[in-house]
mmCIF file of the N, C-alpha and C atoms, coordinates in Angstrom:
data_MODEL
# 
_entry.id   MODEL 
# 
loop_
_atom_site.group_PDB 
_atom_site.id 
_atom_site.type_symbol 
_atom_site.label_atom_id 
_atom_site.label_alt_id 
_atom_site.label_comp_id 
_atom_site.label_asym_id 
_atom_site.label_entity_id 
_atom_site.label_seq_id 
_atom_site.pdbx_PDB_ins_code 
_atom_site.Cartn_x 
_atom_site.Cartn_y 
_atom_site.Cartn_z 
_atom_site.occupancy 
_atom_site.B_iso_or_equiv 
_atom_site.pdbx_formal_charge 
_atom_site.auth_seq_id 
_atom_site.auth_comp_id 
_atom_site.auth_asym_id 
_atom_site.auth_atom_id 
_atom_site.pdbx_PDB_model_num 
ATOM 1   N N  . GLY A 1 1  ? 190.788 145.799 143.557 1.00 0.00 ? 1  GLY A N  1 
ATOM 2   C CA . GLY A 1 1  ? 189.709 145.952 143.572 1.00 0.00 ? 1  GLY A CA 1 
ATOM 3   C C  . GLY A 1 1  ? 188.756 144.884 142.925 1.00 0.00 ? 1  GLY A C  1 
ATOM 4   N N  . ASN A 1 2  ? 187.693 143.964 142.542 1.00 0.00 ? 2  ASN A N  1 
ATOM 5   C CA . ASN A 1 2  ? 187.518 143.173 141.580 1.00 0.00 ? 2  ASN A CA 1 
ATOM 6   C C  . ASN A 1 2  ? 188.015 143.199 139.950 1.00 0.00 ? 2  ASN A C  1 
ATOM 7   N N  . LYS A 1 3  ? 188.625 142.155 139.501 1.00 0.00 ? 3  LYS A N  1 
ATOM 8   C CA . LYS A 1 3  ? 189.252 142.750 137.865 1.00 0.00 ? 3  LYS A CA 1 
ATOM 9   C C  . LYS A 1 3  ? 187.935 141.646 137.351 1.00 0.00 ? 3  LYS A C  1 
ATOM 10  N N  . ALA A 1 4  ? 186.881 141.191 137.688 1.00 0.00 ? 4  ALA A N  1 
ATOM 11  C CA . ALA A 1 4  ? 186.266 140.168 137.220 1.00 0.00 ? 4  ALA A CA 1 
ATOM 12  C C  . ALA A 1 4  ? 184.844 140.765 136.776 1.00 0.00 ? 4  ALA A C  1 
ATOM 13  N N  . GLU A 1 5  ? 184.935 141.901 135.711 1.00 0.00 ? 5  GLU A N  1 
ATOM 14  C CA . GLU A 1 5  ? 184.101 142.824 135.399 1.00 0.00 ? 5  GLU A CA 1 
ATOM 15  C C  . GLU A 1 5  ? 184.079 142.382 133.800 1.00 0.00 ? 5  GLU A C  1 
ATOM 16  N N  . GLY A 1 6  ? 182.914 142.813 133.739 1.00 0.00 ? 6  GLY A N  1 
ATOM 17  C CA . GLY A 1 6  ? 182.660 142.967 131.895 1.00 0.00 ? 6  GLY A CA 1 
ATOM 18  C C  . GLY A 1 6  ? 181.410 142.238 131.422 1.00 0.00 ? 6  GLY A C  1 
ATOM 19  N N  . ALA A 1 7  ? 180.456 142.807 130.383 1.00 0.00 ? 7  ALA A N  1 
ATOM 20  C CA . ALA A 1 7  ? 179.460 141.854 129.618 1.00 0.00 ? 7  ALA A CA 1 
ATOM 21  C C  . ALA A 1 7  ? 180.034 140.372 129.157 1.00 0.00 ? 7  ALA A C  1 
ATOM 22  N N  . VAL A 1 8  ? 180.683 140.083 128.576 1.00 0.00 ? 8  VAL A N  1 
ATOM 23  C CA . VAL A 1 8  ? 181.082 138.370 128.499 1.00 0.00 ? 8  VAL A CA 1 
ATOM 24  C C  . VAL A 1 8  ? 180.791 137.879 130.124 1.00 0.00 ? 8  VAL A C  1 
ATOM 25  N N  . ILE A 1 9  ? 181.667 138.357 130.570 1.00 0.00 ? 9  ILE A N  1 
ATOM 26  C CA . ILE A 1 9  ? 181.689 137.405 132.136 1.00 0.00 ? 9  ILE A CA 1 
ATOM 27  C C  . ILE A 1 9  ? 180.748 137.400 132.830 1.00 0.00 ? 9  ILE A C  1 
ATOM 28  N N  . GLU A 1 10 ? 179.704 138.315 132.911 1.00 0.00 ? 10 GLU A N  1 
ATOM 29  C CA . GLU A 1 10 ? 178.324 138.443 133.574 1.00 0.00 ? 10 GLU A CA 1 
ATOM 30  C C  . GLU A 1 10 ? 177.846 137.655 133.103 1.00 0.00 ? 10 GLU A C  1 
ATOM 31  N N  . ASP A 1 11 ? 177.368 137.378 131.370 1.00 0.00 ? 11 ASP A N  1 
ATOM 32  C CA . ASP A 1 11 ? 176.836 136.402 130.413 1.00 0.00 ? 11 ASP A CA 1 
ATOM 33  C C  . ASP A 1 11 ? 177.152 135.214 130.882 1.00 0.00 ? 11 ASP A C  1 
ATOM 34  N N  . VAL A 1 12 ? 178.568 134.715 130.726 1.00 0.00 ? 12 VAL A N  1 
ATOM 35  C CA . VAL A 1 12 ? 178.867 133.390 131.335 1.00 0.00 ? 12 VAL A CA 1 
ATOM 36  C C  . VAL A 1 12 ? 178.483 133.016 132.380 1.00 0.00 ? 12 VAL A C  1 
ATOM 37  N N  . ALA A 1 13 ? 178.273 133.807 133.867 1.00 0.00 ? 13 ALA A N  1 
ATOM 38  C CA . ALA A 1 13 ? 178.295 133.432 135.390 1.00 0.00 ? 13 ALA A CA 1 
ATOM 39  C C  . ALA A 1 13 ? 176.806 133.605 135.577 1.00 0.00 ? 13 ALA A C  1 
ATOM 40  N N  . ARG A 1 14 ? 175.966 134.028 134.690 1.00 0.00 ? 14 ARG A N  1 
ATOM 41  C CA . ARG A 1 14 ? 174.063 134.069 134.757 1.00 0.00 ? 14 ARG A CA 1 
ATOM 42  C C  . ARG A 1 14 ? 174.171 133.194 134.370 1.00 0.00 ? 14 ARG A C  1 
ATOM 43  N N  . LYS A 1 15 ? 174.373 132.343 133.015 1.00 0.00 ? 15 LYS A N  1 
ATOM 44  C CA . LYS A 1 15 ? 174.233 131.144 132.229 1.00 0.00 ? 15 LYS A CA 1 
ATOM 45  C C  . LYS A 1 15 ? 174.664 129.751 133.452 1.00 0.00 ? 15 LYS A C  1 
ATOM 46  N N  . ARG A 1 16 ? 175.659 129.792 134.243 1.00 0.00 ? 16 ARG A N  1 
ATOM 47  C CA . ARG A 1 16 ? 176.345 129.250 135.353 1.00 0.00 ? 16 ARG A CA 1 
ATOM 48  C C  . ARG A 1 16 ? 175.644 129.418 136.607 1.00 0.00 ? 16 ARG A C  1 
ATOM 49  N N  . GLY A 1 17 ? 174.716 130.174 136.794 1.00 0.00 ? 17 GLY A N  1 
ATOM 50  C CA . GLY A 1 17 ? 174.571 130.549 138.048 1.00 0.00 ? 17 GLY A CA 1 
ATOM 51  C C  . GLY A 1 17 ? 175.340 130.724 139.275 1.00 0.00 ? 17 GLY A C  1 
ATOM 52  N N  . VAL A 1 18 ? 176.933 131.154 138.770 1.00 0.00 ? 18 VAL A N  1 
ATOM 53  C CA . VAL A 1 18 ? 177.540 131.367 139.656 1.00 0.00 ? 18 VAL A CA 1 
ATOM 54  C C  . VAL A 1 18 ? 178.164 132.601 140.139 1.00 0.00 ? 18 VAL A C  1 
ATOM 55  N N  . SER A 1 19 ? 179.446 133.183 140.808 1.00 0.00 ? 19 SER A N  1 
ATOM 56  C CA . SER A 1 19 ? 179.998 134.633 140.728 1.00 0.00 ? 19 SER A CA 1 
ATOM 57  C C  . SER A 1 19 ? 180.583 134.779 139.205 1.00 0.00 ? 19 SER A C  1 
ATOM 58  N N  . LYS A 1 20 ? 180.873 136.246 138.850 1.00 0.00 ? 20 LYS A N  1 
ATOM 59  C CA . LYS A 1 20 ? 182.144 136.476 137.699 1.00 0.00 ? 20 LYS A CA 1 
ATOM 60  C C  . LYS A 1 20 ? 183.277 135.631 138.177 1.00 0.00 ? 20 LYS A C  1 
ATOM 61  N N  . ALA A 1 21 ? 183.521 135.987 139.642 1.00 0.00 ? 21 ALA A N  1 
ATOM 62  C CA . ALA A 1 21 ? 184.531 135.788 140.340 1.00 0.00 ? 21 ALA A CA 1 
ATOM 63  C C  . ALA A 1 21 ? 184.936 134.036 139.209 1.00 0.00 ? 21 ALA A C  1 
ATOM 64  N N  . GLN A 1 22 ? 183.783 133.251 139.865 1.00 0.00 ? 22 GLN A N  1 
ATOM 65  C CA . GLN A 1 22 ? 184.407 131.866 140.332 1.00 0.00 ? 22 GLN A CA 1 
ATOM 66  C C  . GLN A 1 22 ? 184.645 131.623 138.505 1.00 0.00 ? 22 GLN A C  1 
ATOM 67  N N  . ILE A 1 23 ? 184.240 131.953 137.744 1.00 0.00 ? 23 ILE A N  1 
ATOM 68  C CA . ILE A 1 23 ? 184.007 132.175 135.935 1.00 0.00 ? 23 ILE A CA 1 
ATOM 69  C C  . ILE A 1 23 ? 185.458 132.518 135.690 1.00 0.00 ? 23 ILE A C  1 
ATOM 70  N N  . MET A 1 24 ? 185.685 133.034 136.498 1.00 0.00 ? 24 MET A N  1 
ATOM 71  C CA . MET A 1 24 ? 187.095 133.560 136.137 1.00 0.00 ? 24 MET A CA 1 
ATOM 72  C C  . MET A 1 24 ? 187.790 132.601 136.653 1.00 0.00 ? 24 MET A C  1 
ATOM 73  N N  . LEU A 1 25 ? 187.845 132.863 138.180 1.00 0.00 ? 25 LEU A N  1 
ATOM 74  C CA . LEU A 1 25 ? 189.250 131.264 138.394 1.00 0.00 ? 25 LEU A CA 1 
ATOM 75  C C  . LEU A 1 25 ? 189.384 130.102 137.831 1.00 0.00 ? 25 LEU A C  1 
ATOM 76  N N  . ARG A 1 26 ? 187.687 129.559 137.365 1.00 0.00 ? 26 ARG A N  1 
ATOM 77  C CA . ARG A 1 26 ? 187.744 128.616 136.697 1.00 0.00 ? 26 ARG A CA 1 
ATOM 78  C C  . ARG A 1 26 ? 188.357 127.937 135.345 1.00 0.00 ? 26 ARG A C  1 
ATOM 79  N N  . TRP A 1 27 ? 187.732 129.448 134.365 1.00 0.00 ? 27 TRP A N  1 
ATOM 80  C CA . TRP A 1 27 ? 188.430 129.250 133.361 1.00 0.00 ? 27 TRP A CA 1 
ATOM 81  C C  . TRP A 1 27 ? 190.052 129.217 133.546 1.00 0.00 ? 27 TRP A C  1 
ATOM 82  N N  . ALA A 1 28 ? 190.273 130.237 134.328 1.00 0.00 ? 28 ALA A N  1 
ATOM 83  C CA . ALA A 1 28 ? 192.359 129.875 134.799 1.00 0.00 ? 28 ALA A CA 1 
ATOM 84  C C  . ALA A 1 28 ? 192.833 128.851 135.373 1.00 0.00 ? 28 ALA A C  1 
ATOM 85  N N  . LEU A 1 29 ? 192.064 127.992 135.761 1.00 0.00 ? 29 LEU A N  1 
ATOM 86  C CA . LEU A 1 29 ? 192.746 126.912 136.343 1.00 0.00 ? 29 LEU A CA 1 
ATOM 87  C C  . LEU A 1 29 ? 192.618 125.902 135.387 1.00 0.00 ? 29 LEU A C  1 
ATOM 88  N N  . ASN A 1 30 ? 191.377 125.690 134.320 1.00 0.00 ? 30 ASN A N  1 
ATOM 89  C CA . ASN A 1 30 ? 191.313 124.973 132.998 1.00 0.00 ? 30 ASN A CA 1 
ATOM 90  C C  . ASN A 1 30 ? 192.330 125.573 132.239 1.00 0.00 ? 30 ASN A C  1 
ATOM 91  N N  . GLN A 1 31 ? 193.004 126.611 131.856 1.00 0.00 ? 31 GLN A N  1 
ATOM 92  C CA . GLN A 1 31 ? 194.368 126.911 131.268 1.00 0.00 ? 31 GLN A CA 1 
ATOM 93  C C  . GLN A 1 31 ? 195.482 126.583 132.205 1.00 0.00 ? 31 GLN A C  1 
ATOM 94  N N  . GLY A 1 32 ? 195.019 125.885 132.789 1.00 0.00 ? 32 GLY A N  1 
ATOM 95  C CA . GLY A 1 32 ? 196.636 125.475 133.446 1.00 0.00 ? 32 GLY A CA 1 
ATOM 96  C C  . GLY A 1 32 ? 197.339 126.708 134.335 1.00 0.00 ? 32 GLY A C  1 
ATOM 97  N N  . VAL A 1 33 ? 197.041 127.377 134.710 1.00 0.00 ? 33 VAL A N  1 
ATOM 98  C CA . VAL A 1 33 ? 197.340 128.402 135.670 1.00 0.00 ? 33 VAL A CA 1 
ATOM 99  C C  . VAL A 1 33 ? 196.855 128.831 137.263 1.00 0.00 ? 33 VAL A C  1 
ATOM 100 N N  . ALA A 1 34 ? 197.932 128.607 137.552 1.00 0.00 ? 34 ALA A N  1 
ATOM 101 C CA . ALA A 1 34 ? 198.012 128.443 139.131 1.00 0.00 ? 34 ALA A CA 1 
ATOM 102 C C  . ALA A 1 34 ? 197.255 129.873 139.816 1.00 0.00 ? 34 ALA A C  1 
ATOM 103 N N  . VAL A 1 35 ? 196.024 129.739 140.524 1.00 0.00 ? 35 VAL A N  1 
ATOM 104 C CA . VAL A 1 35 ? 195.394 131.074 140.818 1.00 0.00 ? 35 VAL A CA 1 
ATOM 105 C C  . VAL A 1 35 ? 195.543 130.806 142.609 1.00 0.00 ? 35 VAL A C  1 
ATOM 106 N N  . ILE A 1 36 ? 195.853 132.198 143.053 1.00 0.00 ? 36 ILE A N  1 
ATOM 107 C CA . ILE A 1 36 ? 195.824 132.633 144.290 1.00 0.00 ? 36 ILE A CA 1 
ATOM 108 C C  . ILE A 1 36 ? 194.840 133.477 144.854 1.00 0.00 ? 36 ILE A C  1 
ATOM 109 N N  . PRO A 1 37 ? 193.165 132.682 144.576 1.00 0.00 ? 37 PRO A N  1 
ATOM 110 C CA . PRO A 1 37 ? 192.352 134.446 145.213 1.00 0.00 ? 37 PRO A CA 1 
ATOM 111 C C  . PRO A 1 37 ? 192.769 134.485 146.630 1.00 0.00 ? 37 PRO A C  1 
ATOM 112 N N  . GLY A 1 38 ? 192.317 136.060 146.500 1.00 0.00 ? 38 GLY A N  1 
ATOM 113 C CA . GLY A 1 38 ? 192.408 136.627 148.471 1.00 0.00 ? 38 GLY A CA 1 
ATOM 114 C C  . GLY A 1 38 ? 191.390 137.642 148.130 1.00 0.00 ? 38 GLY A C  1 
ATOM 115 N N  . SER A 1 39 ? 190.487 136.865 149.540 1.00 0.00 ? 39 SER A N  1 
ATOM 116 C CA . SER A 1 39 ? 189.722 137.948 150.136 1.00 0.00 ? 39 SER A CA 1 
ATOM 117 C C  . SER A 1 39 ? 189.426 137.475 151.579 1.00 0.00 ? 39 SER A C  1 
ATOM 118 N N  . ASN A 1 40 ? 188.973 138.689 152.209 1.00 0.00 ? 40 ASN A N  1 
ATOM 119 C CA . ASN A 1 40 ? 188.772 138.858 153.866 1.00 0.00 ? 40 ASN A CA 1 
ATOM 120 C C  . ASN A 1 40 ? 187.100 138.164 153.717 1.00 0.00 ? 40 ASN A C  1 
ATOM 121 N N  . ASN A 1 41 ? 186.480 138.390 153.041 1.00 0.00 ? 41 ASN A N  1 
ATOM 122 C CA . ASN A 1 41 ? 184.612 138.223 152.521 1.00 0.00 ? 41 ASN A CA 1 
ATOM 123 C C  . ASN A 1 41 ? 184.325 136.632 153.171 1.00 0.00 ? 41 ASN A C  1 
ATOM 124 N N  . GLU A 1 42 ? 184.209 136.737 153.964 1.00 0.00 ? 42 GLU A N  1 
ATOM 125 C CA . GLU A 1 42 ? 183.496 135.002 154.419 1.00 0.00 ? 42 GLU A CA 1 
ATOM 126 C C  . GLU A 1 42 ? 182.764 134.346 153.085 1.00 0.00 ? 42 GLU A C  1 
ATOM 127 N N  . LYS A 1 43 ? 181.738 134.643 152.272 1.00 0.00 ? 43 LYS A N  1 
ATOM 128 C CA . LYS A 1 43 ? 181.209 134.213 151.469 1.00 0.00 ? 43 LYS A CA 1 
ATOM 129 C C  . LYS A 1 43 ? 182.150 134.597 150.022 1.00 0.00 ? 43 LYS A C  1 
ATOM 130 N N  . HIS A 1 44 ? 182.858 135.248 149.695 1.00 0.00 ? 44 HIS A N  1 
ATOM 131 C CA . HIS A 1 44 ? 183.891 134.654 148.700 1.00 0.00 ? 44 HIS A CA 1 
ATOM 132 C C  . HIS A 1 44 ? 184.866 133.769 148.652 1.00 0.00 ? 44 HIS A C  1 
ATOM 133 N N  . ILE A 1 45 ? 185.322 133.895 150.517 1.00 0.00 ? 45 ILE A N  1 
ATOM 134 C CA . ILE A 1 45 ? 186.058 132.704 150.557 1.00 0.00 ? 45 ILE A CA 1 
ATOM 135 C C  . ILE A 1 45 ? 185.589 130.926 150.409 1.00 0.00 ? 45 ILE A C  1 
ATOM 136 N N  . ARG A 1 46 ? 184.486 131.461 150.849 1.00 0.00 ? 46 ARG A N  1 
ATOM 137 C CA . ARG A 1 46 ? 183.455 129.984 150.211 1.00 0.00 ? 46 ARG A CA 1 
ATOM 138 C C  . ARG A 1 46 ? 182.991 129.460 148.982 1.00 0.00 ? 46 ARG A C  1 
ATOM 139 N N  . GLU A 1 47 ? 183.379 130.831 148.048 1.00 0.00 ? 47 GLU A N  1 
ATOM 140 C CA . GLU A 1 47 ? 182.878 131.124 146.763 1.00 0.00 ? 47 GLU A CA 1 
ATOM 141 C C  . GLU A 1 47 ? 184.180 130.106 146.386 1.00 0.00 ? 47 GLU A C  1 
ATOM 142 N N  . ASN A 1 48 ? 185.237 130.774 146.474 1.00 0.00 ? 48 ASN A N  1 
ATOM 143 C CA . ASN A 1 48 ? 186.717 130.628 145.773 1.00 0.00 ? 48 ASN A CA 1 
ATOM 144 C C  . ASN A 1 48 ? 186.677 129.059 146.479 1.00 0.00 ? 48 ASN A C  1 
ATOM 145 N N  . LEU A 1 49 ? 186.335 128.376 147.277 1.00 0.00 ? 49 LEU A N  1 
ATOM 146 C CA . LEU A 1 49 ? 186.483 127.020 147.499 1.00 0.00 ? 49 LEU A CA 1 
ATOM 147 C C  . LEU A 1 49 ? 185.926 126.031 146.999 1.00 0.00 ? 49 LEU A C  1 
ATOM 148 N N  . ASP A 1 50 ? 184.824 126.747 146.167 1.00 0.00 ? 50 ASP A N  1 
ATOM 149 C CA . ASP A 1 50 ? 183.565 125.752 145.911 1.00 0.00 ? 50 ASP A CA 1 
ATOM 150 C C  . ASP A 1 50 ? 183.605 125.402 144.613 1.00 0.00 ? 50 ASP A C  1 
ATOM 151 N N  . LEU A 1 51 ? 185.196 125.817 143.629 1.00 0.00 ? 51 LEU A N  1 
ATOM 152 C CA . LEU A 1 51 ? 185.217 126.058 142.085 1.00 0.00 ? 51 LEU A CA 1 
ATOM 153 C C  . LEU A 1 51 ? 185.255 124.606 141.709 1.00 0.00 ? 51 LEU A C  1 
ATOM 154 N N  . ALA A 1 52 ? 185.196 123.372 142.342 1.00 0.00 ? 52 ALA A N  1 
ATOM 155 C CA . ALA A 1 52 ? 185.177 121.700 141.296 1.00 0.00 ? 52 ALA A CA 1 
ATOM 156 C C  . ALA A 1 52 ? 183.739 121.978 140.946 1.00 0.00 ? 52 ALA A C  1 
ATOM 157 N N  . LYS A 1 53 ? 182.844 122.621 141.558 1.00 0.00 ? 53 LYS A N  1 
ATOM 158 C CA . LYS A 1 53 ? 181.362 122.505 140.977 1.00 0.00 ? 53 LYS A CA 1 
ATOM 159 C C  . LYS A 1 53 ? 181.204 123.814 139.934 1.00 0.00 ? 53 LYS A C  1 
ATOM 160 N N  . VAL A 1 54 ? 181.894 124.333 139.582 1.00 0.00 ? 54 VAL A N  1 
ATOM 161 C CA . VAL A 1 54 ? 182.048 125.215 138.567 1.00 0.00 ? 54 VAL A CA 1 
ATOM 162 C C  . VAL A 1 54 ? 182.712 125.064 137.381 1.00 0.00 ? 54 VAL A C  1 
ATOM 163 N N  . VAL A 1 55 ? 181.155 125.044 136.057 1.00 0.00 ? 55 VAL A N  1 
ATOM 164 C CA . VAL A 1 55 ? 181.512 124.269 134.826 1.00 0.00 ? 55 VAL A CA 1 
ATOM 165 C C  . VAL A 1 55 ? 181.908 125.584 133.720 1.00 0.00 ? 55 VAL A C  1 
ATOM 166 N N  . VAL A 1 56 ? 183.241 125.490 133.092 1.00 0.00 ? 56 VAL A N  1 
ATOM 167 C CA . VAL A 1 56 ? 183.322 126.858 132.277 1.00 0.00 ? 56 VAL A CA 1 
ATOM 168 C C  . VAL A 1 56 ? 184.030 125.483 130.908 1.00 0.00 ? 56 VAL A C  1 
ATOM 169 N N  . ASP A 1 57 ? 182.635 125.199 129.821 1.00 0.00 ? 57 ASP A N  1 
ATOM 170 C CA . ASP A 1 57 ? 182.928 124.260 128.869 1.00 0.00 ? 57 ASP A CA 1 
ATOM 171 C C  . ASP A 1 57 ? 183.624 125.202 127.747 1.00 0.00 ? 57 ASP A C  1 
ATOM 172 N N  . GLU A 1 58 ? 183.787 124.655 126.733 1.00 0.00 ? 58 GLU A N  1 
ATOM 173 C CA . GLU A 1 58 ? 184.534 124.947 125.231 1.00 0.00 ? 58 GLU A CA 1 
ATOM 174 C C  . GLU A 1 58 ? 183.533 126.300 125.315 1.00 0.00 ? 58 GLU A C  1 
ATOM 175 N N  . ALA A 1 59 ? 182.602 126.109 124.947 1.00 0.00 ? 59 ALA A N  1 
ATOM 176 C CA . ALA A 1 59 ? 181.887 127.095 124.799 1.00 0.00 ? 59 ALA A CA 1 
ATOM 177 C C  . ALA A 1 59 ? 182.071 128.522 125.198 1.00 0.00 ? 59 ALA A C  1 
ATOM 178 N N  . ASP A 1 60 ? 182.150 128.572 126.536 1.00 0.00 ? 60 ASP A N  1 
ATOM 179 C CA . ASP A 1 60 ? 182.109 129.169 127.628 1.00 0.00 ? 60 ASP A CA 1 
ATOM 180 C C  . ASP A 1 60 ? 183.759 129.940 127.165 1.00 0.00 ? 60 ASP A C  1 
ATOM 181 N N  . ALA A 1 61 ? 184.322 128.834 127.272 1.00 0.00 ? 61 ALA A N  1 
ATOM 182 C CA . ALA A 1 61 ? 185.610 129.438 127.391 1.00 0.00 ? 61 ALA A CA 1 
ATOM 183 C C  . ALA A 1 61 ? 185.676 130.198 126.066 1.00 0.00 ? 61 ALA A C  1 
ATOM 184 N N  . ARG A 1 62 ? 185.335 130.026 124.645 1.00 0.00 ? 62 ARG A N  1 
ATOM 185 C CA . ARG A 1 62 ? 185.558 130.922 123.601 1.00 0.00 ? 62 ARG A CA 1 
ATOM 186 C C  . ARG A 1 62 ? 184.879 131.900 123.753 1.00 0.00 ? 62 ARG A C  1 
ATOM 187 N N  . THR A 1 63 ? 184.058 131.884 124.420 1.00 0.00 ? 63 THR A N  1 
ATOM 188 C CA . THR A 1 63 ? 183.231 133.393 124.373 1.00 0.00 ? 63 THR A CA 1 
ATOM 189 C C  . THR A 1 63 ? 183.811 134.678 125.453 1.00 0.00 ? 63 THR A C  1 
ATOM 190 N N  . LEU A 1 64 ? 184.388 133.642 126.453 1.00 0.00 ? 64 LEU A N  1 
ATOM 191 C CA . LEU A 1 64 ? 185.227 134.490 127.294 1.00 0.00 ? 64 LEU A CA 1 
ATOM 192 C C  . LEU A 1 64 ? 186.525 135.314 126.962 1.00 0.00 ? 64 LEU A C  1 
ATOM 193 N N  . VAL A 1 65 ? 187.551 134.462 125.721 1.00 0.00 ? 65 VAL A N  1 
ATOM 194 C CA . VAL A 1 65 ? 188.464 134.665 125.075 1.00 0.00 ? 65 VAL A CA 1 
ATOM 195 C C  . VAL A 1 65 ? 188.758 135.418 123.975 1.00 0.00 ? 65 VAL A C  1 
ATOM 196 N N  . GLU A 1 66 ? 187.299 135.371 123.305 1.00 0.00 ? 66 GLU A N  1 
ATOM 197 C CA . GLU A 1 66 ? 187.104 136.019 122.379 1.00 0.00 ? 66 GLU A CA 1 
ATOM 198 C C  . GLU A 1 66 ? 185.946 137.454 122.821 1.00 0.00 ? 66 GLU A C  1 
ATOM 199 N N  . GLY A 1 67 ? 185.646 137.231 123.980 1.00 0.00 ? 67 GLY A N  1 
ATOM 200 C CA . GLY A 1 67 ? 184.829 138.490 123.948 1.00 0.00 ? 67 GLY A CA 1 
ATOM 201 C C  . GLY A 1 67 ? 185.500 140.080 123.930 1.00 0.00 ? 67 GLY A C  1 
ATOM 202 N N  . LYS A 1 68 ? 184.448 141.236 124.212 1.00 0.00 ? 68 LYS A N  1 
ATOM 203 C CA . LYS A 1 68 ? 185.478 142.631 124.833 1.00 0.00 ? 68 LYS A CA 1 
ATOM 204 C C  . LYS A 1 68 ? 185.755 142.350 126.228 1.00 0.00 ? 68 LYS A C  1 
ATOM 205 N N  . ARG A 1 69 ? 187.138 142.782 126.429 1.00 0.00 ? 69 ARG A N  1 
ATOM 206 C CA . ARG A 1 69 ? 187.600 142.674 127.747 1.00 0.00 ? 69 ARG A CA 1 
ATOM 207 C C  . ARG A 1 69 ? 187.725 144.439 128.626 1.00 0.00 ? 69 ARG A C  1 
ATOM 208 N N  . PRO A 1 70 ? 187.530 144.106 129.685 1.00 0.00 ? 70 PRO A N  1 
ATOM 209 C CA . PRO A 1 70 ? 187.083 145.507 130.328 1.00 0.00 ? 70 PRO A CA 1 
ATOM 210 C C  . PRO A 1 70 ? 188.762 146.744 129.888 1.00 0.00 ? 70 PRO A C  1 
ATOM 211 N N  . SER A 1 71 ? 188.390 147.698 129.738 1.00 0.00 ? 71 SER A N  1 
ATOM 212 C CA . SER A 1 71 ? 190.066 148.549 129.591 1.00 0.00 ? 71 SER A CA 1 
ATOM 213 C C  . SER A 1 71 ? 190.984 147.812 130.316 1.00 0.00 ? 71 SER A C  1 
ATOM 214 N N  . ASP A 1 72 ? 190.898 147.658 131.846 1.00 0.00 ? 72 ASP A N  1 
ATOM 215 C CA . ASP A 1 72 ? 192.147 147.615 133.017 1.00 0.00 ? 72 ASP A CA 1 
ATOM 216 C C  . ASP A 1 72 ? 192.356 146.462 132.480 1.00 0.00 ? 72 ASP A C  1 
ATOM 217 N N  . PHE A 1 73 ? 191.795 144.917 131.692 1.00 0.00 ? 73 PHE A N  1 
ATOM 218 C CA . PHE A 1 73 ? 192.385 143.598 132.094 1.00 0.00 ? 73 PHE A CA 1 
ATOM 219 C C  . PHE A 1 73 ? 193.467 143.663 131.409 1.00 0.00 ? 73 PHE A C  1 
ATOM 220 N N  . ARG A 1 74 ? 194.284 142.810 132.171 1.00 0.00 ? 74 ARG A N  1 
ATOM 221 C CA . ARG A 1 74 ? 195.952 142.810 132.107 1.00 0.00 ? 74 ARG A CA 1 
ATOM 222 C C  . ARG A 1 74 ? 195.808 141.339 132.174 1.00 0.00 ? 74 ARG A C  1 
ATOM 223 N N  . GLN A 1 75 ? 196.897 141.052 130.809 1.00 0.00 ? 75 GLN A N  1 
ATOM 224 C CA . GLN A 1 75 ? 196.757 139.773 130.164 1.00 0.00 ? 75 GLN A CA 1 
ATOM 225 C C  . GLN A 1 75 ? 198.118 138.707 131.089 1.00 0.00 ? 75 GLN A C  1 
ATOM 226 N N  . TRP A 1 76 ? 197.602 137.438 131.176 1.00 0.00 ? 76 TRP A N  1 
ATOM 227 C CA . TRP A 1 76 ? 199.283 136.848 132.067 1.00 0.00 ? 76 TRP A CA 1 
ATOM 228 C C  . TRP A 1 76 ? 199.462 135.717 130.775 1.00 0.00 ? 76 TRP A C  1 
ATOM 229 N N  . HIS A 1 77 ? 200.850 134.968 131.432 1.00 0.00 ? 77 HIS A N  1 
ATOM 230 C CA . HIS A 1 77 ? 201.339 134.028 130.588 1.00 0.00 ? 77 HIS A CA 1 
ATOM 231 C C  . HIS A 1 77 ? 200.631 132.971 130.854 1.00 0.00 ? 77 HIS A C  1 
ATOM 232 N N  . SER A 1 78 ? 200.762 132.204 130.752 1.00 0.00 ? 78 SER A N  1 
ATOM 233 C CA . SER A 1 78 ? 200.738 130.273 131.453 1.00 0.00 ? 78 SER A CA 1 
ATOM 234 C C  . SER A 1 78 ? 202.034 130.009 131.231 1.00 0.00 ? 78 SER A C  1 
ATOM 235 N N  . CYS A 1 79 ? 202.559 129.078 132.559 1.00 0.00 ? 79 CYS A N  1 
ATOM 236 C CA . CYS A 1 79 ? 203.877 129.037 132.695 1.00 0.00 ? 79 CYS A CA 1 
ATOM 237 C C  . CYS A 1 79 ? 204.150 127.060 132.283 1.00 0.00 ? 79 CYS A C  1 
ATOM 238 N N  . LYS A 1 80 ? 203.310 126.934 131.338 1.00 0.00 ? 80 LYS A N  1 
ATOM 239 C CA . LYS A 1 80 ? 202.937 125.279 131.184 1.00 0.00 ? 80 LYS A CA 1 
ATOM 240 C C  . LYS A 1 80 ? 204.381 124.552 130.267 1.00 0.00 ? 80 LYS A C  1 
ATOM 241 N N  . SER A 1 81 ? 204.693 125.727 129.799 1.00 0.00 ? 81 SER A N  1 
ATOM 242 C CA . SER A 1 81 ? 206.037 125.561 128.856 1.00 0.00 ? 81 SER A CA 1 
ATOM 243 C C  . SER A 1 81 ? 207.629 126.071 129.576 1.00 0.00 ? 81 SER A C  1 
ATOM 244 N N  . GLY A 1 82 ? 207.483 126.633 130.510 1.00 0.00 ? 82 GLY A N  1 
ATOM 245 C CA . GLY A 1 82 ? 208.023 127.160 131.567 1.00 0.00 ? 82 GLY A CA 1 
ATOM 246 C C  . GLY A 1 82 ? 207.967 128.601 131.668 1.00 0.00 ? 82 GLY A C  1 
ATOM 247 N N  . CYS A 1 83 ? 208.886 129.170 132.396 1.00 0.00 ? 83 CYS A N  1 
ATOM 248 C CA . CYS A 1 83 ? 208.573 130.809 133.028 1.00 0.00 ? 83 CYS A CA 1 
ATOM 249 C C  . CYS A 1 83 ? 209.726 131.353 133.320 1.00 0.00 ? 83 CYS A C  1 
ATOM 250 N N  . ALA A 1 84 ? 211.006 130.870 132.534 1.00 0.00 ? 84 ALA A N  1 
ATOM 251 C CA . ALA A 1 84 ? 212.124 131.487 133.171 1.00 0.00 ? 84 ALA A CA 1 
ATOM 252 C C  . ALA A 1 84 ? 211.694 133.271 132.455 1.00 0.00 ? 84 ALA A C  1 
ATOM 253 N N  . ALA A 1 85 ? 212.285 133.908 132.910 1.00 0.00 ? 85 ALA A N  1 
ATOM 254 C CA . ALA A 1 85 ? 212.953 135.637 132.517 1.00 0.00 ? 85 ALA A CA 1 
ATOM 255 C C  . ALA A 1 85 ? 213.562 135.413 131.614 1.00 0.00 ? 85 ALA A C  1 
# 
């Protein structure tokens, strides 16, 4: 299922005129996280490929980080400094 849920994500997506998934993908890319979106839906695939046009500025990023997360949100870590187990 789609994990791009929550009022904070919806607010930023509405402000930017893009999908919630695009906001989360752009935010992750801005953090240096490699993303591999998956979809069988042509519209979603096209949205995923159109991320170069999506903007998540510092204020949006702060809103996403500080906002209330959905109860099933799973945190990930960035491998900027290495991902040795």
